[in-house]
C-alpha positions in Angstrom: -2.8 -15.9 6.0 -4.4 -13.2 7.8 -7.0 -15.1 9.7 -4.2 -18.0 10.0 -1.9 -15.5 11.9 -5.1 -14.2 13.8 -5.3 -17.3 15.4 -2.1 -18.8 15.7 -0.5 -15.5 16.9 -3.4 -13.9 18.6 -2.7 -10.6 16.6 -5.5 -7.8 16.2 -7.4 -7.6 13.2 -6.5 -4.0 12.6 -2.9 -4.6 13.1 -2.9 -7.5 10.5 -4.8 -5.7 8.0 -2.7 -2.6 8.6 0.4 -3.6 8.4 0.8 -7.4 7.2 -1.7 -7.6 4.3 -1.1 -3.8 3.6 2.4 -4.7 3.1 1.7 -7.7 1.0 -0.9 -6.5 -1.2 1.1 -3.4 -1.7 4.0 -5.4 -3.0 3.3 -4.8 -6.8 3.1 -1.1 -6.2 6.5 -1.3 -4.7 8.4 -3.1 -7.5 6.5 -1.1 -10.1 7.2 1.9 -8.4 11.0 1.3 -8.1 11.3 -0.3 -11.5 9.6 2.5 -13.3 11.8 5.1 -12.0 15.1 3.3 -12.0 14.9 0.8 -14.8 12.6 2.7 -17.1 13.4 6.1 -16.0 9.9 7.6 -15.8 9.4 8.9 -12.0 5.9 10.1 -13.3 5.1 6.9 -14.0 5.9 5.5 -10.6 4.1 8.4 -8.8 0.9 7.8 -10.8 1.0 4.4 -10.1 1.4 5.2 -6.1 -1.0 8.1 -6.2 -3.6 6.3 -8.6 -3.5 3.2 -6.4 -4.4 5.4 -3.5 -7.4 6.5 -5.3 -8.5 2.8 -6.5 -8.3 1.8 -3.0 -10.9 4.1 -1.7 -13.2 3.2 -4.7 -12.7 -0.5 -3.1 -14.4 1.0 0.1 -17.5 1.7 -2.2 -17.7 -1.8 -3.6 -17.5 -3.4 0.0 -20.5 -1.1 0.8 -22.2 -2.2 -2.0 -21.7 -6.0 -1.4 -22.4 -5.4 2.2 -25.9 -4.9 1.9 -27.2 -4.8 5.5 -25.4 -1.3 6.7 -22.6 0.8 5.4 -19.3 -0.8 6.2 -17.8 2.0 8.1 -20.5 2.2 10.4 -19.5 -1.3 11.7 -15.6 -0.8 12.0 -13.8 0.3 15.2 -12.9 3.9 15.8 -9.6 3.3 15.7 -9.4 3.4 12.1 -10.0 7.2 12.2 -6.3 7.3 13.1 -5.3 5.5 10.1 -7.2 7.4 7.8 -6.1 10.4 9.3 -2.3 9.2 8.8 -2.8 8.4 5.2 -4.2 12.0 4.5 -1.2 13.5 6.4 1.2 11.6 4.4 -0.5 12.3 0.9 -0.5 15.9 2.1 3.3 16.2 2.6 4.0 14.5 -0.6 1.4 16.7 -2.5 2.8 19.8 -1.1 6.3 18.6 -2.0 5.4 18.4 -5.7 3.8 21.3 -5.7 6.8 23.3 -3.9 9.0 21.7 -6.8 12.3 23.2 -7.2 11.9 25.2 -4.1 12.8 22.2 -2.0 15.5 21.3 -4.2 18.0 22.0 -1.4 16.2 19.9 1.4 18.0 16.8 0.6 20.3 14.1 1.8 22.4 13.3 -0.9 19.8 13.0 -3.5 17.2 11.5 -1.3 14.6 14.4 -0.5 13.7 15.1 2.9 10.2 15.0 2.3 10.7 11.4 1.6 12.5 10.8 4.8 9.7 12.6 6.8 7.3 10.5 5.2 8.8 7.0 5.9 9.8 8.2 9.8 5.8 9.2 10.2 4.7 5.8 8.6 7.1 3.8 11.0 6.0 5.7 13.9 2.4 5.2 13.0 2.8 1.7 12.8 4.7 1.4 15.9 1.7 3.4 17.9 -0.7 1.2 16.4 1.2 -1.8 17.4 1.5 -0.8 20.9 -2.4 -0.1 20.9 -3.2 -3.4 19.5 -0.6 -5.1 22.0 -2.1 -3.2 25.0 -5.8 -4.3 23.9 -5.2 -7.8 22.8 -8.4 -9.3 20.7 -10.2 -12.3 22.5 -8.8 -15.6 21.4 -11.1 -18.3 20.0 -10.4 -22.0 19.6 -8.9 -22.4 16.3 -10.6 -24.7 13.6 -9.0 -27.5 12.5 -7.9 -26.1 9.4 -5.7 -23.6 11.1 -4.4 -26.3 13.5 -3.3 -28.7 10.8 -1.5 -25.8 8.6 2.2 -25.5 8.6 3.6 -22.2 9.1 6.6 -23.1 7.2 4.8 -24.3 4.1 2.9 -21.0 4.3 6.0 -19.0 4.2 7.2 -20.8 1.6 4.2 -20.2 -0.4 4.7 -16.6 0.5 8.2 -16.4 -0.8 7.1 -18.2 -4.3 4.2 -15.7 -4.4 6.6 -12.7 -3.5 9.1 -13.7 -6.2 6.3 -13.7 -8.9 5.2 -10.4 -7.8 8.4 -8.9 -8.3 8.9 -10.4 -11.7 5.3 -9.0 -12.7 6.0 -5.7 -11.1 9.0 -5.3 -13.7 7.1 -6.5 -16.6 4.2 -4.3 -15.5 6.5 -1.0 -15.6 7.8 -1.7 -19.1 4.3 -2.3 -20.3 3.3 1.0 -18.8 6.4 2.7 -20.8 5.3 1.1 -24.3 1.7 2.4 -23.6 3.1 6.0 -23.0 5.2 5.5 -26.1 2.7 4.2 -28.4 -0.4 6.3 -27.6 1.7 9.5 -26.6 0.1 9.7 -23.2 1.6 11.2 -20.2 3.4 8.6 -17.7 1.6 10.2 -14.7 -1.8 9.3 -16.5 -0.9 5.8 -17.5 0.5 5.2 -14.0 -2.6 6.4 -12.3 -5.1 4.7 -14.4 -3.8 1.3 -16.1 -0.6 0.7 -13.6 -2.6 1.7 -10.4 -5.6 -0.5 -11.0 -3.7 -3.4 -12.1 -1.2 -3.5 -8.9 -4.3 -2.9 -6.9 -6.0 -5.9 -7.8 -4.4 -7.9 -4.6 -6.3 -5.1 -2.3 -9.5 -5.7 -4.0 -9.2 -9.4 -3.8 -8.1 -9.3 0.0 -11.1 -6.9 0.7 -13.5 -9.0 -0.7 -12.2 -12.1 1.0 -12.3 -10.2 4.3 -15.8 -9.1 3.9 -17.0 -12.5 3.1 -15.1 -13.9 6.5 -16.9 -11.0 8.4 -13.7 -9.5 9.1 -14.5 -6.1 8.4 -12.0 -4.5 10.6 -9.4 -6.1 8.6 -10.7 -5.4 5.1 -10.8 -1.5 6.0 -7.7 -1.6 7.8 -6.1 -3.3 4.6 -7.5 -0.1 2.4 -6.0 2.2 4.7 -3.0 0.4 5.3 -2.4 0.1 1.8 -2.7 3.8 1.1 -0.2 4.6 3.9 2.4 2.1 2.6 1.8 3.3 -1.0 3.1 7.1 0.0 5.8 5.2 2.3 6.8 3.7 -1.1 7.8 6.9 -2.1 11.2 6.8 0.0 12.6 3.4 -1.8 11.8 5.0 -5.1 13.4 8.3 -4.2 16.5 5.9 -2.6 17.0 4.1 -6.0 16.3 7.3 -8.3 20.1 8.7 -7.9 19.3 11.9 -10.2 17.4 14.0 -7.9 14.7 13.9 -5.3 11.7 12.0 -7.0 9.4 14.2 -5.7 11.0 17.4 -7.5 11.5 15.6 -10.8 8.0 15.3 -11.9 7.1 17.3 -14.9 4.8 19.8 -14.8 
């Protein structure tokens, strides 16, 4: 889908990987995170899934290095990824600092939604807008589309995407309940189960897309997908906080 939009719309590979593919491949984290906090009632499981997915995504970069035998992957991508990596570090730092502060930030909330969650969402949207403007001002060179892209139907593509999205929603809700059963069966902490088991399961789309992009020679798209997924995973804290009405989710985590 990323390569199709690259050829049809002329969007840059960094933009496609950073926003479009990152949002699609992070859909399991979104559904699992929200359902873990709202339906299962375990915000630790939700946050463990999100932070664990960030760790696993970075491990995917190491795997890409192994598969890309000629040179290190990060040595061949564009310098624009530095901004994405830096923004991901900033968002994670804000979330981690809020968790560390705990009850001391209980007054910083709009209703039940914590102000740090709102700040994270705003910073993410601003970063995506700035990246869009940058890619728009420096469009990629347009190549002639191959026959398979010319014959492809965008309506059929969107229809298949809708079907996959529905399947992801159902699977994400199911996975959150499975995580709850694991915590109860083995008396493991919800944060550990989320950081390990649920994080790896929900990060499988990033792994598949990154390897596929590597085989297509789209290194910028592969790296942008990883970095974009990390930023999107942290931005998911806001919808989790929004649908968890008890208190700001970042201060509700168990010590």
